[in-house]
C-alpha positions, 0 to 999 in steps of 0.5 A, a space after each residue: 815285288 812278288 817277282 823279286 821275292 820269287 827271284 830271291 827265293 829261287 836264288 836261295 834254293 839254288 844256293 842251298 842246292 849248291 852248298 848241299 852238293 859242295 858239302 856232299 862232294 867235299 865233306 861227306 864222300 871223303 868222310 865215307 871213304 876214310 870211314 870205310 878204310 878205317 872200318 876195313 883196318 879195324 876188321 883186319 886188326 880183329 882178324 889178326 887178333 883172333 888168329 893170334 892164339 892159332 898162330 901161337 899154337 902153330 909156333 908151339 907145335 913147330 917148336 915141339 916138332 923141332 925139339 923132336 927132330 933134334 932128339 931124333 938126330 941125337 938118337 940117330 947119331 947114337 944108333 948110327 955113329 959117325 965112325 964105324 967102330 967095328 971092333 965094338 960091333 964084334 965085342 957087342 955081338 960076341 959079348 951078348 952071345 956069351 952072356 945069353 949062352 949062345 955059341 958063336 961058330 963064326 962071325 965074319 964081316 963082309 965088304 962095306 957098301 958106301 953110300 952118299 951119306 952113310 956106309 953099310 957094314 954087313 956081317 954073317 954069323 953062324 951060331 948054336 943054342 936053344 931057342 930061348 937062348 937065341 931069342 934072348 940074344 937077339 932081343 939083347 941085340 935089338 935093345 942095344 943103342 947101336 942099330 943092328 939091321 937084321 937082313 936074314 936069319 935061318 935056324 934048323 935043328 942042330 946035328 948031334 956032334 958027339 960032344 959033351 956040349 950038345 944039348 937037347 933042343 939045340 938049334 944052329 942058325 945063320 944070321 946076316 945083319 948090317 950096321 951103319 956109319 953116317 958120313 960125319 960131314 952130312 950129319 953135322 950139317 943137318 944139326 947145324 941147319 936145325 939149330 939155325 932154324 927159327 
């Protein structure tokens, strides 16, 4: 009888061990894998949520940069127009010289220099005036909406020319400057590309 009880106890212990193994294999281990996947998904979501303010700031910064680039492109079209409008250059330079009492002795355009996306239009100017008048004239040129790229300037004391208009402290000088005109097709495509950007 004791041997029968031991045999039944042994069978019960083996059955419990097998049930425990089956539970671990079929329930516990798959649960741990699912729990690990869920935990990593929760951590990834937390990281994503934590990055949202940073990404929002990056998007705002990119948007501001795009707006700044649009303003620069617009300003660039004003400072470097698509057509040369050389008559306006002559009118602006001579009008500002007259306004600031600088006498233009000569204003002559040079040969245009063509580049792939823009063209350069050089000018040579000979002028006469006092230092104050000349500096005001150059400052006025600098403040114009169109870009005037001064390549060289030289001044020296004006020779006394036995004329009623000769003034004390007058200077004579030479100024070489360049204005630019953008290639219309390329400048428009830049803006189109910027407008299409997200």
